[in-house]
N, C-alpha and C positions, 0 to 999 in steps of 0.2 A: 126660735121663740122662748120668752122667758116660760120656766116652770111655775104651774100655778098648784099642783097637785097638795104641797103643805095646809093647804087653806083650809081641808077637810080636819085636821088632827086639832084645830084652833076653837072647834065648837065647845069643848068640854073646858073653857076657861072659866073660872067662876068669877073672876074680875072683870071680866068683859062680854057678858054672854051674846054678844052682837058682834063680836070680832070679826068672823068670816064676813059677816054682812058688809062691815065697815070697811075692810080691805079691799072687798071685791068692789064695791062702788067707786073707793078712792083709785083704783088700779082702772077703772073703766074709764075714769075723768082722765086719769095720768095718759092712757092711751089715746084718747080723743086729743089731748093736746099735742100729743106727739104727732099726730096723724094731720093736725091743722098747721104746724110748724111745716118749716121748710125740709125738717128731717122725713115727714109724708109724701113729698114728691121728689126723691131721689131718685137716680138714673140707674140703670142696670148694669150699663159699662163703669160703673164706679166704684172706689172705694172711700166709706166714711171713718177717718182717724178721728178719734175723740181723745178728751184730756180732762180731767176732771181732780181736783186738791178735795177728796174727800175727809172732812174734818176729825183729826183724832180716830183713824178708823182701825181698831176700836179700843179707846183706851177709857178707862175710868168706869162710868154707869154704861153698862151694856146698853146697845140699841134696841127698841123696839122690835118686836117681828115684823109689823109695818114697814119700816124702814129697809129692813134689806130687798124686799119686795119691791119697793118703788125705786131704791138704788139699782137692781138689777134690771128692773124695766127699761129704766133709761139707758145704760151700757148696753142693752141689748140691739139699740138704735143704731149703734155703731159696729162696725166690723172690726173696730180694736181702738183700745182705750188704757191711755196712760193714766194710773191713779198715784197721785202723791199724796204723802201723810199717813201711809200704813205705821201701825205701831208693832208693838213685841208678838203681840197675840197673834197667830195665825188664823185660829180658828173661823174668825169673823171672811177672813179671805175663801177658805174653801166653803162657808154656809154661802157666800155670793154666788161663788163658782157654781154651786150646786142647784140655786136658783137659775143660774144661766142657762142651764142644761149641758147634757155631755158633749155635744157639738163645740163648746168654748173651752179655751184650756190657759194657762197663764204662768209668767215668771215673778217672782218675786226677789229682791235683793236681801240681803243683811242688813241686820239697824246698823244705822251709822254713829258710833261711840263718839262722845266727847259731848260737853255741851250744846255748842252750834249744829252738831249734828242731831241732836232732840231724840236720840235713838230711833229715828225713823226708815221706813223702807220705800221703797218704789216696786211697782209694777205694773206691768204688760197684760190685761185681759184681752184675748182675740177668737174670734170664731174661725173655726179650722175648716169651715164650709167657704169662706170668703178670703181666708187670708192663709198661706203657708209659710211656716218659721224655717228660715233658711241655716238654719242650725249656728247663728253667730250671735254671742252675748259677751256683752264686757260692760268695763268702767272706763268713762273716758277721763285719763290725768293728764295734767301739765308737763309738758319737759322741764327740767332744771331751770332753763335759762327763761323760761315764763311763768315761773312761781308766783303768786300775787303776795307782796311782801312777805317773799320765801316759805308762803303755805301754798298746799292743795287747796283745791275749794271745797268749803265745808261740807258739804253734803255732794258726795262723787256722783256726777252723772251717770246715769246707768242706759246703755245701747243695747238694741237688737234688730237683728237683719230679718225682713220678711219680703214676702211678692204674694202680689194679686194679680191674675192673669198676666199682662206684660210688662206689669208695673213691680221694678225693683226699688226697694225704700229700705232705709234704716232709720228707725227711733231715738232720738236722744231725750231720755226723761230727765227733767231739773228741776228742783226746788230750791230757790236762791234764799239765801239768807237773809230776812230783812233785816234785821239790826236795828234800825230806827229811822227818824224821817230828818236826821241833820245832813247838811251837806256833804259830811264826809262820808256817811254811811250810804248816801246815794251815790257818791264817787265809788264805792267798795262794790255795791251790788254791779254798777257799769262795769266797772273791769272785771268782775266775775262773769255776765254774759258776754263782754268782749272776747276774753278769752276762750270760752266756750264757742261761740262763732266763729272765731277766726278758724278753729281747730276742725269745725263741721265741715265749714266751706272747704277746706283744706282737704278733708277726708272725701269729700264729695266730687271735688275735681280728680282724685287720686284712684276712687274707686270706681267711678263713671256711672254713679247711682244718685238718686236723689235722697238727702238727708232733712231731716224734719226736726226741729229743738221743740220738744213741747213741754209744756209745766206750768208752774207758779212762778214767774219771774219777777214778782215782785214789783211790777211797772206800776207807778202811780198815774202816771198821766203820758198819752200818746207821744204829747210833742217833747219828753223829756230827756234827757241824757242816756238814759239806762232803754229806752226804746230805739235810740240812734244806735247804740250798739249792736243791733239787731239789724237793722237794714242798712248800717256802713259796711257790714262783712259781706254783703249781697244778700240777703235771705229777704224774702218775699214775708213780711207781716200783715195779715189782714187785718181790719179792724173792727174788732169783736164787739169793743165796746165796754163798758166796767162790766167786771164779773164778780165784785164783792156784792155782799145782800143791800147796802145801803146805795149802792149805786154809782160810788166815786172814785173807786180805783180799776185801773185795769190790769190787775194783777196778772192774771192768765193769758199765755200766749200760743199759737202754734205758728213757727216760722220757718219755712222750709227754702230749698235752693233751689234753682231755676236753670240749671246747668244743662246745656244742648235741649234746650225746649221739649225736658220729659217731665214738666209739672203741668198741667191743663188744671187749673182750678176752677170746678163747677159752681159752688156755691159756699158759705160758710155761716156760722152763728155760735149763738151761746143759748140753752134753754133755762128759763126761768119755770122752775116745776111751784113755785108759790101758789100758783093760780090750780092746782090739783090738789096738793096733799100740802099737809099742816100748815091749812088756810087760816088766815088770822080768825075768820068765822068760828073756827073749829077750837080755839085754843080751852074753851070751858071744858071741854070733853079731858083735856091733858093735865090739867093744873092737879088734880087730886094723884096721877101718874107722879107727874114732876115732884111735886112735893113729898111722895113716900119713898121716892126712889134717892132724893137729895137729902132726906133728913132734915129739912128746914125749908119754909118757903121762900119763895123768891122774894127780894126786897120791893121790887116793884114789878109783877109778872106782866102788866100791861107794857111795859118797856121791854122787859126781857124776853117774851115768849119768842119773837124770832129772832132776836141775836144772839139767844143762848138756848133755851130749849129747842126750838127748830132747828137752827143750827146744827146742834151736836146730833139731832136724830139724823138729818140729810145732811148740807154741810154750809159753812158760810164763804162758800163758792159757787158761782155755777160753771155746770161744764161746758166746755166750747168744742166747736168741729168743724172740720174741713172736706169737704167732697172733691174726691180729683179724680180725672180721668184715668182707667185701667187698660183699656183696650186700644192699643197703637198698630195694631194689624195692617189696616190699610195705609197707615204710614209707612210701614215695612215694606210692604209689597209694591207701592209705587217710586221706592228706588228703582225696582227693575225695569220700572217702563216709563220713567219719565228722561 
């Protein structure tokens, strides 16, 4: 369970004398929304794998204290969560981990150098009460004969292996370079995902375990060639729907191998936090803080509140998740009696 002890230290904030009450009320609303979502009906014999591109975490203007609490509350509903778009400063990562509690741990990559890499990191946060790290981490690189126009993937996929009960799995976190909306840009994204998906499928067969490709794959339409790069390589990709705030793009995906019937999907979904925190009706509270922090007012606050201010406090992506069965003990025993 996420930790809330830090709330008691907010009472002395002269700029927000009601800070404790405000955050506590929003957390109660967020918890109620999470309980009312399918995440509130998860099974005991399962694992919930999440993925979230948390916008520029944490670059430029620091996030508000309340934002860290809300992000931690959501991630705490997962057993393991891949996070993309982490930036140079690791202090926010450590703060997030402290709010998740001592049963949580994380791995984080070095920054990816170069313009396309955008100096980003990737991370896995996992609940040690539910998930055991199997001491294998690495970066997924392409063999020389599979390079994309002579180059490696711009943001190298990061993988780590875990186990939950009987279920052994490896997560491969990916943040595909968007580039743009031209046909050439889309073809480049499709080629990048195809190369990674082929490697993941081959590794799953070789290692005899489930591999899941998770992250921001910049898929605009579920029927386009970029999505086909996943499914054509034998990966199961649930229909999460649009994951950007405007509800138009299907950027984020969790696609997993189904080799040897070891992947039993129970349910899946995304979680829209906007009904509980940083609501449209709350924007009047935040305008003074936003204008003071940025040094100048937004040109059109009504238009930019959600797409800019709120999205930089939370994210411009919705978190997604899958629930998979982990207890295969009955199946194992039946092989001795059938």
